[in-house]
N, C-alpha and C positions, 0 to 999 in steps of 0.2 A: 976116664975110660971112654973111648969112642967106639961106636958100633960100626961094624963092617957093613959094606954095601949089601951083602947078601943077607945079613941080619935084618936090616931095614926092609928089604924086599919081603922077607919072611913075615915080619910083623905086619906090613901092609896087606899081605895076602890073607892073613888069618885074623886080623883085627875085627872084621865084620862078624865072623863066626863067634869070636869071644864075646862081643857086645850082645849078640843075639842070645847067647846062653845066659847072660846076666840080666837080660831085659825082663820086663813084667809080662811079656807075652807068654813066657813059660816060667811061671813062678815056682820056686822050690816048694816042696810039700809042706814045710813048716809055715811058710808065708801063706799058702793056700788055706791051711787050717785056720790061721789067724784071721784071714779075710772072711771065711765062713762064720767064724765066731762073731766077728764084728757085724756081719749082715744079720745074724740071728738077734743080736742085741738091739740093732737098729729097728728090726721088725717088731720086737717086743716093746720097745719104747714107743713106736708109732701106734701099736695096738693100745698101749696104756694112754697115750694122748687122745686117741679116739674115744676111749671110755670116759676120760675126764671131760671131753667136749660134750658127750652125750649127757653126762650128769649135769653139767652146767646148763645145757639147753633145757633139761627137765626141770631144774630149779627155776630157770627163767619162766618157763611155762606156768609153774605153780605160782610164782610171784604175779604174773599177769592175770591169772585166774583170780587170785586174791584181790588184786586191784579192781578187776571187773566187778566182783561181788561187792566190794566197798562202794564203787561208783553206783551200782544198781541200788544199794541201800540208801545212799545219799539222794539219788533221784526220787526214790519213793518218799523220803522225808520232805523233799521240796514239793512234790505233788500234794502231800497231805497239807503242807503249809498253804499252798495256793488254794486248796479246797476250803480251808478254814477262812482264808481271806475272802474268797467268793461268797461263803455263807454270811460273813460279817457284812459284806456289801449288800447282799439280798435283804438281810434284816434291816439295815439302814434305809434301803429303798422302801421297804414296807412301812417303816415308821414315817418316812417322808410322805408317802401316799396317804397314810392315815391323817397326818398333820394337815395336808392340803385339803382333804375332805372336810375335816373339822373347821378349818379356816374358811373354806368356801361356804359351808353351812352356816357358820356364825355370821359371816359377811352378809349373806342373803337374808338371814333372820333379822339381823340388826337393821339392814336396809329396809326390809318389809315393815318392821316396827316403826322406823323413822317416817316412812311414807304414810303408814296408817295414822300415826300421830299427827302428821302435817295435814292430812286430809280431814281428820276429825277436829282439828284445832280451828276454831272459828276466826 
């Protein structure tokens, strides 16, 4: 079956109108309702994702706070350890000072005794 020339002309004249009617520029009511439902679902999902992200950030904040508290506690322990080491060094220094005094005193005393004995020795 072949088309007559005037049928072809009629089709050419009206094809633009037919395509415009079927285009997405003027969607049918059912398609428009479906699009609205999809948009609502997408908006709800975005809202849900936003809430999940907020919860995740809140959990990360709690974790960082716990890590900070743990680090502060460890630094306090290190400070206490350094203080005990410093006290041990001070005690050792006092013992060394005492030992040096006694050594100096004994050396001077023995030297004095030796000099006295040598002077008294005929």
